[in-house]
C-alpha positions as CSV (number, residue, x, y, z in Angstrom):
1,M,8.5,-76.3,-183.4
2,G,10.1,-78.6,-180.8
3,V,13.8,-78.9,-180.1
4,T,13.9,-82.3,-181.8
5,D,12.4,-80.9,-185.0
6,D,15.5,-78.7,-185.5
7,D,17.2,-79.5,-188.8
8,D,20.6,-79.9,-187.0
9,L,19.2,-82.8,-185.0
10,K,17.6,-84.8,-187.8
11,N,20.8,-86.6,-188.5
12,L,21.6,-87.7,-184.9
13,R,22.7,-91.2,-184.6
14,F,22.2,-93.2,-181.4
15,E,24.2,-96.3,-180.7
16,T,23.6,-98.5,-177.7
17,V,26.1,-101.3,-178.3
18,A,29.8,-100.7,-177.5
19,R,32.7,-103.0,-177.8
20,Q,35.1,-103.5,-175.0
21,A,38.1,-101.2,-175.1
22,P,41.3,-103.2,-176.0
23,L,43.6,-103.6,-173.0
24,A,46.3,-101.6,-175.0
25,D,44.0,-98.6,-175.0
26,L,43.2,-99.0,-171.3
27,L,46.9,-99.1,-170.5
28,R,47.3,-95.7,-172.2
29,V,45.4,-94.2,-169.3
30,H,45.7,-96.6,-166.4
31,D,48.5,-98.7,-164.8
32,W,48.3,-102.5,-165.1
33,E,48.2,-102.8,-161.3
34,Y,45.2,-100.6,-161.1
35,L,43.3,-102.5,-163.8
36,N,44.2,-105.8,-162.3
37,D,43.1,-104.6,-158.8
38,L,39.8,-103.4,-160.3
39,K,39.1,-106.7,-162.0
40,H,40.1,-108.6,-158.7
41,R,37.8,-106.4,-156.6
42,C,34.9,-107.0,-158.9
43,Q,35.5,-110.8,-158.6
44,E,35.6,-110.3,-154.8
45,A,32.3,-108.5,-154.9
46,K,30.6,-111.8,-155.7
47,K,31.6,-113.0,-152.3
48,H,30.3,-109.9,-150.5
49,R,26.6,-109.7,-151.4
50,G,27.4,-108.4,-154.8
51,K,29.4,-105.3,-153.9
52,T,32.7,-104.1,-152.4
53,W,34.7,-101.0,-152.2
54,L,37.1,-99.9,-154.9
55,D,38.9,-97.5,-152.6
56,P,42.1,-98.9,-151.0
57,P,42.2,-99.4,-147.2
58,G,42.8,-96.2,-145.3
59,H,41.1,-94.0,-147.9
60,P,37.6,-92.6,-147.7
61,R,35.1,-95.1,-149.1
62,D,33.2,-93.5,-151.8
63,T,33.3,-95.9,-154.8
64,L,31.3,-99.2,-154.7
65,V,31.8,-101.8,-157.3
66,S,29.8,-104.8,-158.3
67,P,30.7,-108.0,-160.1
68,E,29.9,-106.3,-163.4
69,S,31.7,-103.0,-162.8
70,Y,34.9,-103.9,-164.6
71,T,32.9,-105.0,-167.7
72,V,30.7,-101.9,-167.6
73,A,33.8,-99.7,-167.3
74,V,35.6,-101.4,-170.1
75,R,32.6,-101.2,-172.4
76,G,32.2,-97.5,-171.5
77,A,35.9,-96.9,-172.4
78,G,35.2,-98.8,-175.7
79,A,32.3,-96.5,-176.4
80,V,34.6,-93.5,-176.0
81,C,37.3,-95.1,-178.2
82,L,34.7,-95.8,-180.9
83,A,33.4,-92.2,-180.7
84,V,36.9,-90.8,-181.0
85,D,37.8,-93.1,-183.9
86,R,34.7,-92.1,-185.8
87,V,35.4,-88.4,-185.4
88,V,39.1,-88.8,-186.3
89,K,38.2,-90.8,-189.5
90,G,35.7,-88.1,-190.5
91,E,32.7,-90.5,-190.3
92,V,30.9,-88.1,-187.9
93,R,31.6,-84.4,-187.1
94,N,31.3,-84.8,-183.4
95,A,30.3,-87.3,-180.7
96,F,28.8,-87.4,-177.2
97,V,29.1,-90.4,-174.9
98,P,26.9,-90.0,-171.7
99,L,28.9,-92.2,-169.4
100,R,29.6,-92.4,-165.7
101,P,30.9,-95.8,-164.6
102,P,32.3,-96.5,-161.1
103,G,35.7,-94.8,-160.7
104,H,35.1,-92.4,-163.6
105,H,37.4,-89.9,-161.8
106,A,40.2,-92.4,-161.6
107,G,43.7,-91.4,-162.6
108,P,46.5,-93.7,-163.8
109,S,46.7,-95.7,-160.6
110,G,43.2,-95.1,-159.1
């Protein structure tokens, strides 16, 4: 018997489409200035061969962003919100969202 034949796994549901998280939900976790800066840096990445640094000047550079990073992060947050909503509503018993967008360790202001 393989691990995927286990009865507990027969009811797994995989979803690959996520809505964007509403701005109101993003603002529960991040400051407006941070979200606006992230969006701006992603727009700037278009001018810099498709990438730029998220890190502010004077900080170690360890987070690259591309023109699509904001959209990817907002969709990732939307996937998490959807998973939480479904657990809270009792539609599913639990959820797992394998996600790691740029800046995933960011706090309220970066």
